[in-house]
C-alpha positions in Angstrom: -128.3 -125.0 191.2 -128.5 -122.1 192.9 -126.6 -119.7 194.6 -126.6 -119.2 198.2 -127.6 -115.1 197.3 -130.8 -116.7 195.8 -131.9 -118.9 198.5 -131.2 -115.7 200.7 -134.2 -114.0 201.6 -135.5 -111.3 203.5 -138.1 -111.9 206.5 -141.1 -110.4 206.4 -141.3 -109.8 210.5 -137.7 -108.1 210.2 -138.9 -105.9 207.4 -140.9 -102.5 208.7 -143.8 -101.2 205.4 -145.1 -97.3 206.4 -147.6 -96.0 203.8 -146.4 -91.8 203.0 -147.4 -88.9 200.4 -145.8 -89.2 197.4 -143.6 -86.0 195.7 -143.6 -84.8 192.9 -145.9 -84.7 190.3 -149.6 -86.8 190.1 -152.0 -83.7 191.0 -154.7 -84.1 193.5 -154.3 -87.7 193.7 -150.4 -87.0 194.6 -151.8 -84.5 197.4 -154.3 -86.5 199.2 -153.0 -90.0 198.9 -150.3 -92.3 200.8 -149.2 -94.2 197.4 -145.4 -94.0 198.4 -143.6 -96.5 200.9 -140.9 -96.3 203.1 -138.8 -99.6 203.8 -136.9 -99.9 206.5 -135.0 -102.6 207.6 -132.4 -103.3 210.9 -129.3 -104.7 209.9 -127.5 -105.4 212.7 -131.1 -106.7 214.2 -131.2 -109.1 211.3 -131.4 -112.7 211.3 -129.5 -112.5 208.2 -125.7 -114.8 208.1 -122.6 -112.2 210.1 -121.0 -111.8 206.9 -123.6 -110.6 205.2 -124.5 -108.5 208.0 -120.7 -106.6 207.9 -120.7 -106.8 203.8 -124.1 -105.0 204.4 -122.7 -101.9 206.1 -119.4 -102.0 204.6 -121.9 -100.5 201.0 -120.9 -96.8 199.7 -125.1 -96.8 199.5 -127.2 -93.9 200.5 -129.5 -95.6 201.8 -128.3 -96.6 205.0 -127.7 -94.7 207.9 -125.2 -94.6 210.2 -127.1 -96.7 212.6 -127.2 -99.3 210.0 -130.8 -99.1 209.1 -131.7 -99.4 205.4 -134.2 -96.8 204.4 -135.9 -97.4 200.2 -138.6 -95.2 199.3 -140.9 -96.4 196.6 -143.0 -94.4 194.7 -142.8 -94.8 191.2 -146.6 -96.4 190.5 -149.8 -95.2 192.0 -150.4 -98.4 193.9 -149.7 -99.2 197.3 -149.2 -102.8 196.4 -146.9 -102.4 193.5 -145.0 -99.6 195.4 -144.5 -102.0 198.1 -143.1 -105.2 196.2 -141.2 -103.0 194.6 -139.8 -101.9 197.6 -139.5 -105.5 199.2 -137.7 -106.1 195.3 -135.2 -103.4 195.6 -134.4 -104.3 199.2 -134.2 -108.1 198.5 -131.6 -106.5 195.7 -129.8 -105.0 197.9 -129.1 -108.5 200.3 -128.4 -109.8 197.4 -125.5 -108.4 196.2 -123.9 -108.2 199.9 -124.6 -112.0 200.1 -122.1 -113.5 197.5 -118.6 -112.5 198.3 -116.4 -110.1 195.8 -113.6 -112.7 194.2 -110.0 -111.7 195.8 -107.6 -109.8 192.7 -105.0 -112.3 191.8 -102.3 -110.1 190.8 -100.0 -111.1 188.1 -97.2 -109.2 186.5 -96.4 -107.7 183.1 -95.2 -109.7 180.3 -92.0 -109.1 179.0 -93.8 -108.2 175.4 -95.5 -105.3 177.3 -93.2 -104.0 179.2 -90.3 -104.1 175.9 -93.4 -102.0 174.0 -93.8 -99.4 177.1 -90.5 -98.2 177.4 -90.5 -98.3 172.9 -94.2 -95.5 173.1 -91.4 -93.7 175.6 -88.7 -93.4 173.3 -90.9 -92.6 170.9 -92.7 -89.8 172.7 -90.1 -88.3 174.0 -87.9 -88.1 170.4 -91.4 -86.4 168.7 -90.8 -83.8 171.9 -87.0 -83.8 171.4 -88.0 -82.2 167.7 -90.2 -79.4 169.6 -87.9 -77.4 170.6 -86.2 -73.7 169.5 -83.6 -74.7 166.4 -80.0 -75.1 166.9 -77.9 -72.2 165.7 -75.8 -73.5 162.4 
């Protein structure tokens, strides 16, 4: 059975991909070939469901700008196509993560035994600290 997040795909026409020069080591190849990829995805203008858009905007992710545009830079591979595929995969992973809503926390109460253990450990600790004081005069 597939979950809703696995069925939610980002349409190709809503993604803008541009080739840029990569940074870092690589010598002459890095300096002359534009094999890195900048992927841009505007969350507000996308066809994603409103709930997913809201969860994407709420993510504390450095790749999401204030305007709600996801910017992913892929430059791990020497091939433009591999970097393109990796950028799309990272975007899909981000959207899939936002598509599954968080399970609400069910508040629980501490058991009677755990309360008793906590109090006993506090009493033990207090006795240890009480022994650190100055000795009583005789």
